[in-house]
Each structure stands twice: as C-alpha cells, then as structure tokens.
N, C-alpha and C positions, 0 to 999 in steps of 0.2 A: 713387347707390343701387346696391347690389350685385345683379347679375343673378341669381345663385343664390337670394338671399333673395326677390327679386321672383317668380321662378317657383315657389319653394316655397310662398309665401303664396298665389299664384294657384291652386295645386293644392288648398290647404285650402279656399278659397272655392268651387271647383268641386265638391268632395266634399260641402260643405254644401248647395249649391243643387241637387244632383242629386236630393234627396229631396223637393223642393218641387213640389206639384201644379201643373201648367200650364207648367212650364219644359221646353222642348224644344230640340234642336239645341245643347246646351251644349258649349262647348269653350274651350280656352285657346290663345292665340297664343303659341307657344313662342319664347323668345329665346335658348335655348342649343341646342347640338347641332353646332356647327362645331368639328372637331378642330383643336387648335393644337399645333404642335411647339415645345417650349420647350428652350432650351439655357442651363443655369445654369453660369457659369464657376466652376471649382474653383480658388480663389485659391492654395491650398497647392501644387497641382500647377503652376500658372502660375509661382509663385515658384521652385519647384524647377528648372524648365527655363529660368528667366530671361526669360519672355515676358510682355509687358505685357497687362493685361486689355483695353485699347483695341485692341490688335492682334488679339486673338481676336475681338472684336466686329466689327471691320472685315472680317475674313476671312469671317465668317458673312454679313454684310451684302452684301459683294461677290459671294460665291458664289451666294446664294439670291435676294436682292432686286435686286442690281445696284447699281453705283456710277458716278456721272457723273464721267468723267475729263477731258472736254473738251466743246467745243460745235462744232456744224456750222452754218455760215452759208449760207443760200440767199436771196440778195437781202437783204431786211429781216427775214427769218424766222430764228429761232435754235432749234436743236434740241440737246438734250443727247446726247452720245456716251457710252453706258452700257456698262460692262464687266461681263460676267456669265458664269458657267460654262455649259457646254453642258448640255442637259437630263439626259443620262445620268449627270452628276456631281453633280446636285442634286435629282433628283426623289424620292428616297427618303431615309428616315432614315439607313440604313446608308451611303448614298453621301455624305451630308453629314458623317457622323462620320469618314469616311476622308480628308477634306480635311486636308492637312498644312501646318504652319507651320515656318519655319526659326528655330531658336533661336540665340542668340549664339555657341554653341559649334559651330554648323554641323550640329547634329542636326535631323532632320525629325520633328516631333511631330504626331500626328493629333489632331483635335478630340475624339475619344473619350477620349483621355488627359487633355485639358484641361477638359472640360465634363461635366456630367451632363444627359442628355437625357430628356425625358418628354413624353407626349402627354396633353393635358387638353382638356376640353370648354370651348369659348369661345363668345362671342356670335355667333349666326348672323344675328340681326336685332335691332337696337336701336331701339326706338320712343321718341320724345321729344316732349314737349309742355311749353311754358312752361319750357324749359331743365331739364327733369327727365325721367329715364327712367321708363317705365311699361310694364306688361304688360296686355294687353287680354283681356277675357273676353266671349265672344259667347253669346247665347241668344235663343230665340224664345218666344213665349207662345201656347199653343193650348188651347182648351177652357176658358178662364178670362180674366177681364178683366185688362188690363195693370196698372192701379193697385194692386189688392190683391195681385197676384202679386209685384210688385217690393217693395211694403211688407213683405210677409212675408219676402222674401229679405233685405231690409235688417235686419229684426229678428233673424233667425237668424244672419246673418253677424256682426253686432255682438256677439251673445251667444256664439258658438262660435269665432270667429277673433280671435286677439290679434295686432294689428299691431305690428311692430317700431317702435322710436322713430324718428320722422321720416317714417313711411310713412302715406299716406292712401288712402281709397277714394272715388271719384267715380262716381255713377250717372247716366249720360248717355243719349243716344239719344232714343227716342220718349217715354220716361218724363219726361225733363227738359222736352221740348216741352209735354207735357200739364200739368206743374206751372206753366209760364209762362202757358199759356192759362187755367188756373183762377185764377191770381192776377190776370190782366187782367180776367176776368169779374167778380171780386169788387169791382172798382172801377167797371166799366161799368154793371152792373145797377142799383145804387142810384142812379146819376145818371139812368138811364132812368126809374126810378120817380118820382124827384123831378120830372122833366119831366111825367109823367102826372098828378101831383098839382097842379102849378102851373097847368096848362091849364084844368081845371074851375074852379079858384078864380077865374081871370080871367073866365071866361064867366058863372058864376053869382054871383060876388061873395059867396060863402057857403062858409065852411070846412066846415060840416056836410054840405052836398050834395056838396062835393068829396070829403070823406072817405067818404061812402056809395058814390060811383062808384068811388073808388079801391079800396075794400074789395071791391067786386064784380069789378072788372076788373084792377086794376093791382098788387094786393098779392102775386100769385103769384111774380113774379120776385124780389122782395125776400126772401121766405121761402126760395126756392131758392138765392139768393146766400148767405144765412146758413148754409144747410145744405150748401154746396158742399164744405166741408172734410170733412164726414161721408160724402159720396157721391162720393168721388174716382174710384170704379170705374165710374161711369155718366155720363161727360161728354157722350157723344153724345145720350143720352136727355134729359139736362138741357138741352142747347142747343135741341133740337127743341121741348120744352115752353115754354122761354122765348120762342122766336120765335112760337109759337102765341099766347102771352099778349100779346106785343107787337102782333100783327096784330089781335087782338080789341080792344085798347085803341085802336088807330088807327081801327078801324071805329066804335067807340062815340063817339069824339070827333067824327068826321065827321058822324054822325047828329045829335048834339046841336047841333053848329055849324050844320047846315042848318036 
C-alpha cells in the first residue's frame, strides 16, 4: 500500500469525523515526513563519460552508507571493516554532489554531472499488521455514548470517503470489545432464561405454573437480549438490569424450594 495514499485517505476520514458530536482528541498518526535525498543516474551522461551505472551506485553507497571491504577477527567474533567518507564530505547534498569518479580517459567527473538529485518526503514511521501497511486514527468520546458515536462515524465515513481499490477500514479498540461482549450476552441470556423455566417445571410438574413464574420473574432478560441490538449504546445499564433480574429469579426459586 502506498504511504501517500494511506495518509491522504486518513486525512479525509479525519475531516469527516471532526464534525461528529462527541468525538474529541481526534488525530492521525503520520507516516510521512522523513526527508529523503535521492540520486537518479543520468544514463546519457554516464555513457558520454564511459562510466558504468554500477560504478556510480557503488560510489554513492561507499561514500554515504559505507561499504564492507574486509573483516576483523577477535577470537570467535567477526566484525565488518567498513570504508566510508569523513562526515564533512558526505553530510550535505552539495558535499555528495562533489564526489568525483575517474573515467576511462582519466578525467575526474563529479556526481552532479552524472546524476539528478532531489529531496522528497519519505516514510518516517511505517505501521504494519497482518503483513499490510496501515495508518492509525485516534479519538476519544466525551458527552455521548461510545456505541452511537462510532456507528454515526461509520455511516458518515462510508458515505463520504471513497476508499481506493484494495484498501479497507477497521474499527477497533473499545468499540470492538463492546461488540464482542454484546454478541456473547445474546447467547448467554437465553440459556439463563431456559434454566429459569426448567427449574419451576421440575418443582411443580406443571408448565402453566412454570410459565406464570417465568412471566413474572424471568422474562426480562430475554426481552433485553432480543433488544440488545437496538440498545447498543446502553450496555452498562443493560447488564445491571439483567443481573438484578437474575438475583430476583434466584431468590424466588429458593423461596418456592423451601
């Protein structure tokens, strides 16, 4: 994935989310901003002076990055012996351009005559997950519940931001954890109510009385489980009411059992 495309798409998403009520501390983790000095070999000039392209590349590599020419042995340890120019001859763009190569005719040619140099923005930080690059957007929610805020953001981003081919958006963090908890409760609560219904049936051997008790005490959590998808913005209140219903059912069963 292209870093410039990632950051540009992230800026579009941030501009859309900025107008959503409840979204605070909105920001984008930048991936660009590191200046890169690029040297593009001018092949016509290299052919004119009879210098190979590989020789030009080796000269830049040796001068700036360093080149291993041998190894130093200290006992069983091995260290590369690196040849590199002194800082004053490689620290600036102008200094690198003054590096000279010897042509077959004996003429000394500078890199400024053999290459075209330019400074471009490169990747300052590259984030990866599942072997793919990504850009992260952070935000907090204040004065509003998390579920409805994120759902509104999803709707507006999907409507206003067109993703390039092969790019996707994942909504993670606390919102993802809340969705997992809601899905788990939708399976746990019906099983809980089935247990509340089976216990009176065994005690009274009557489905009618069991349904009456269940209607008074145990039906609340089932209704709430069915409406969990509609009330995603109130999970804490939902859990408190479900626990209260569960305690009332336990108390009722104990009194009848006694």
